[in-house]
DRENBAPA-699424 format. One record per residue (C-alpha): residue number from 1; x, y, z. Coordinates in Angstrom, 2 decimals, padded with zeros to 5 digits. Example, Ala and Ser with C-alpha at 12.3 -4.5 7.8 and 13.67 -1.06 7.14 Angstrom:
SITE     n        px        py        pz
SITE     1    012.30   -004.50    007.80
SITE     2    013.67   -001.06    007.14
END
This chain:
SITE     n        px        py        pz
SITE     1    071.91    128.17    100.80
SITE     2    073.65    126.90    097.70
SITE     3    073.70    123.35    096.50
SITE     4    077.44    123.32    097.20
SITE     5    076.79    123.99    100.89
SITE     6    074.30    121.13    101.08
SITE     7    076.74    118.86    099.28
SITE     8    079.40    119.77    101.80
SITE     9    077.05    118.91    104.66
SITE    10    076.53    115.45    103.18
SITE    11    080.24    114.98    102.51
SITE    12    081.12    115.97    106.06
SITE    13    078.69    113.54    107.65
SITE    14    079.43    110.60    105.40
SITE    15    083.20    110.95    105.08
SITE    16    085.34    113.99    105.85
SITE    17    083.88    114.61    109.34
SITE    18    082.40    111.19    110.04
SITE    19    081.46    111.00    113.75
SITE    20    082.88    107.51    114.18
SITE    21    086.06    107.59    112.09
SITE    22    087.11    111.25    112.21
SITE    23    085.50    112.88    115.25
SITE    24    085.86    109.62    117.21
SITE    25    082.64    110.31    119.10
SITE    26    080.22    107.71    120.41
SITE    27    083.00    105.13    120.73
SITE    28    081.45    103.43    123.76
SITE    29    078.38    102.04    121.91
SITE    30    080.36    101.78    118.68
SITE    31    082.80    099.33    120.24
SITE    32    080.39    097.60    122.61
SITE    33    077.44    096.57    120.43
SITE    34    079.12    095.79    117.10
SITE    35    079.50    092.07    117.67
SITE    36    077.43    091.62    114.51
SITE    37    075.98    093.77    111.76
SITE    38    072.36    093.67    112.98
SITE    39    073.25    095.00    116.43
SITE    40    075.14    097.82    114.77
SITE    41    072.24    098.56    112.43
SITE    42    069.74    098.63    115.29
SITE    43    071.73    101.07    117.39
SITE    44    072.64    103.08    114.29
SITE    45    069.01    103.58    113.31
SITE    46    068.15    104.68    116.85
SITE    47    071.02    107.18    116.76
SITE    48    069.97    108.40    113.30
SITE    49    066.40    109.06    114.46
SITE    50    067.71    110.88    117.52
SITE    51    070.05    113.05    115.45
SITE    52    067.36    114.00    112.95
SITE    53    064.64    114.70    115.52
SITE    54    066.91    116.60    117.91
SITE    55    068.53    118.68    115.17
SITE    56    065.18    119.75    113.74
SITE    57    063.70    120.49    117.18
SITE    58    066.73    122.50    118.30
SITE    59    066.68    124.48    115.05
SITE    60    063.01    125.30    115.47
SITE    61    063.38    126.53    119.05
SITE    62    066.80    128.16    118.70
SITE    63    065.38    131.70    118.77
SITE    64    063.19    130.96    121.80
SITE    65    065.89    129.61    124.12
SITE    66    068.10    131.99    126.06
SITE    67    071.85    131.36    125.58
SITE    68    072.38    130.79    129.31
SITE    69    070.17    127.69    129.38
SITE    70    070.60    126.36    125.86
SITE    71    072.68    123.30    126.81
SITE    72    070.24    122.00    129.49
SITE    73    067.35    122.59    127.08
SITE    74    069.15    120.71    124.31
SITE    75    069.87    117.79    126.65
SITE    76    066.21    117.73    127.72
SITE    77    065.10    117.62    124.08
SITE    78    067.52    114.79    123.29
SITE    79    066.53    112.82    126.40
SITE    80    062.84    113.11    125.52
SITE    81    063.45    111.86    121.99
SITE    82    065.61    108.96    123.17
SITE    83    062.92    107.96    125.70
SITE    84    060.32    107.74    122.92
SITE    85    062.68    105.67    120.75
SITE    86    063.52    103.39    123.68
SITE    87    059.86    102.75    124.46
SITE    88    059.12    102.07    120.78
SITE    89    061.98    099.57    120.51
SITE    90    060.86    097.87    123.71
SITE    91    057.37    097.50    122.26
SITE    92    058.15    096.40    118.68
SITE    93    061.75    095.14    118.73
SITE    94    061.85    093.72    122.22
SITE    95    064.54    091.05    121.69
SITE    96    066.86    093.51    119.99
SITE    97    066.08    096.02    122.73
SITE    98    067.23    093.51    125.35
SITE    99    070.49    092.88    123.47
SITE   100    071.33    096.56    123.05
SITE   101    070.36    097.17    126.68
SITE   102    071.82    100.21    128.39
SITE   103    073.32    101.56    125.17
SITE   104    069.93    102.80    123.96
SITE   105    069.37    105.27    126.84
SITE   106    073.07    106.11    126.70
SITE   107    072.42    107.72    123.29
SITE   108    071.51    110.77    125.37
SITE   109    075.16    111.14    126.37
SITE   110    076.54    110.65    122.86
SITE   111    078.74    113.69    122.27
SITE   112    078.02    113.58    118.54
SITE   113    074.34    114.39    119.14
SITE   114    074.74    117.25    121.60
SITE   115    077.67    118.49    119.53
SITE   116    075.60    118.75    116.34
SITE   117    072.77    120.41    118.26
SITE   118    075.11    123.05    119.65
SITE   119    077.49    123.62    116.73
SITE   120    075.09    123.26    113.79
SITE   121    071.36    122.92    114.49
SITE   122    071.21    125.93    116.82
SITE   123    072.74    128.13    114.10
SITE   124    070.95    126.92    110.96
SITE   125    067.48    126.49    109.50
SITE   126    065.43    123.37    110.11
SITE   127    066.02    122.11    106.57
SITE   128    069.79    122.28    106.86
SITE   129    069.64    120.84    110.39
SITE   130    067.61    117.92    109.02
SITE   131    070.19    117.31    106.29
SITE   132    073.03    117.46    108.79
SITE   133    071.28    114.97    111.08
SITE   134    070.72    112.59    108.18
SITE   135    074.31    112.85    106.99
SITE   136    075.86    112.37    110.43
SITE   137    073.42    109.58    111.30
SITE   138    073.98    107.66    108.08
SITE   139    077.73    108.11    108.44
SITE   140    077.56    106.64    111.95
SITE   141    075.38    103.75    110.74
SITE   142    077.89    102.90    108.02
SITE   143    080.67    102.63    110.59
SITE   144    078.54    100.56    112.98
SITE   145    077.38    098.13    110.31
SITE   146    080.80    097.84    108.67
SITE   147    082.58    097.18    111.95
SITE   148    079.84    094.81    113.11
SITE   149    079.89    092.94    109.80
SITE   150    083.68    092.69    109.87
SITE   151    083.73    091.31    113.41
SITE   152    080.86    088.92    112.67
SITE   153    082.52    087.62    109.52
SITE   154    085.88    087.01    111.17
SITE   155    084.43    085.83    114.46
SITE   156    081.60    083.58    113.22
SITE   157    081.96    083.27    109.46
SITE   158    078.47    084.70    108.89
SITE   159    076.79    087.94    107.90
SITE   160    073.42    089.30    109.09
SITE   161    072.97    086.65    111.74
SITE   162    070.02    087.39    114.07
SITE   163    068.39    089.47    111.34
SITE   164    065.04    088.13    112.56
SITE   165    065.40    090.35    115.65
SITE   166    064.80    093.37    113.41
SITE   167    062.94    092.02    110.40
SITE   168    060.84    089.25    111.96
SITE   169    060.89    085.58    111.02
SITE   170    061.47    086.45    107.36
SITE   171    064.81    087.88    108.44
SITE   172    066.16    084.39    109.12
SITE   173    066.51    083.95    105.36
SITE   174    068.85    086.94    105.22
SITE   175    071.60    085.22    107.20
SITE   176    074.58    084.37    105.01
SITE   177    077.01    081.63    105.97
SITE   178    080.17    082.84    104.25
SITE   179    082.53    080.20    105.64
SITE   180    081.14    076.68    106.09
SITE   181    082.19    074.68    109.18
SITE   182    084.01    077.71    110.55
SITE   183    085.22    077.27    114.12
SITE   184    085.25    081.00    114.73
SITE   185    087.86    083.48    115.91
SITE   186    086.95    084.56    119.42
SITE   187    089.21    087.63    119.48
SITE   188    087.12    089.34    116.79
SITE   189    084.00    089.16    118.96
SITE   190    085.69    090.19    122.20
SITE   191    086.32    093.89    123.07
SITE   192    089.94    093.85    121.79
SITE   193    088.56    092.86    118.39
SITE   194    086.43    095.99    118.35
SITE   195    089.47    098.21    118.92
SITE   196    091.48    096.37    116.27
SITE   197    088.61    096.54    113.77
SITE   198    088.08    100.26    114.31
SITE   199    091.80    100.81    113.93
SITE   200    091.80    099.04    110.57
SITE   201    088.82    101.12    109.39
SITE   202    090.52    104.38    110.37
SITE   203    093.75    103.26    108.73
SITE   204    091.87    102.37    105.55
SITE   205    090.19    105.77    105.50
SITE   206    093.55    107.50    105.95
SITE   207    095.05    105.53    103.05
SITE   208    092.15    106.46    100.77
SITE   209    092.41    110.13    101.74
SITE   210    096.18    110.15    101.18
SITE   211    095.82    108.64    097.72
SITE   212    093.09    111.12    096.79
SITE   213    095.28    114.00    097.91
SITE   214    098.20    112.59    095.92
SITE   215    096.11    112.31    092.76
SITE   216    094.78    115.83    093.27
SITE   217    098.33    117.17    093.68
SITE   218    099.44    115.46    090.46
SITE   219    096.56    117.02    088.54
SITE   220    097.59    120.51    089.69
SITE   221    101.18    120.14    088.48
SITE   222    102.10    122.19    085.40
SITE   223    102.17    120.25    082.14
SITE   224    105.51    118.53    081.62
SITE   225    106.63    118.81    085.26
SITE   226    107.36    115.37    086.75
SITE   227    105.72    114.46    090.04
SITE   228    107.75    113.47    093.10
SITE   229    108.32    109.76    093.61
END
């Protein structure tokens, strides 16, 4: 495939077809665990690993699976991968595992993962499936971390609190107190704050896209022709 096709795969996952902001998939964990940036990063990395591993596996076996049973086989592959990730997190990131709780095994039901397996990985080579998994996973991580950081900043006045859950005791030094003696804003940490935060992120993305389209339209105008107000 051409470099342009690979570039488009990256652009789709990171921006134009972002699973969290455009496809609006995986909203349950996206809204539930993003009380701070570290929680979002932890779940995002687990989702990224699942996307990459499942996409590559599905691509490799796509010619061996009969069409009638492809969906159950894909779900079995995803469930096996998530089980391995869950056991690994329980062993090495136990405290973070306890915080994320049920949302780690629920990665199996994330429509973004089964959707990429069915619509992309089962129809493309392993290399392109790997790239798609990386792009979609990183795009989802960016939304998780951004929303978690936004809620943490407004709700607690800090960034990267509880970083030691992922990075060990050295992670305590990563915590940033942005607002000293901040009493907090409870709404940002509660579920309504997650919906409001996601709404602001989607609105911001729409504004950026509209301005890019406007600039592109101006560039295509004939020389000397005024643009519309």
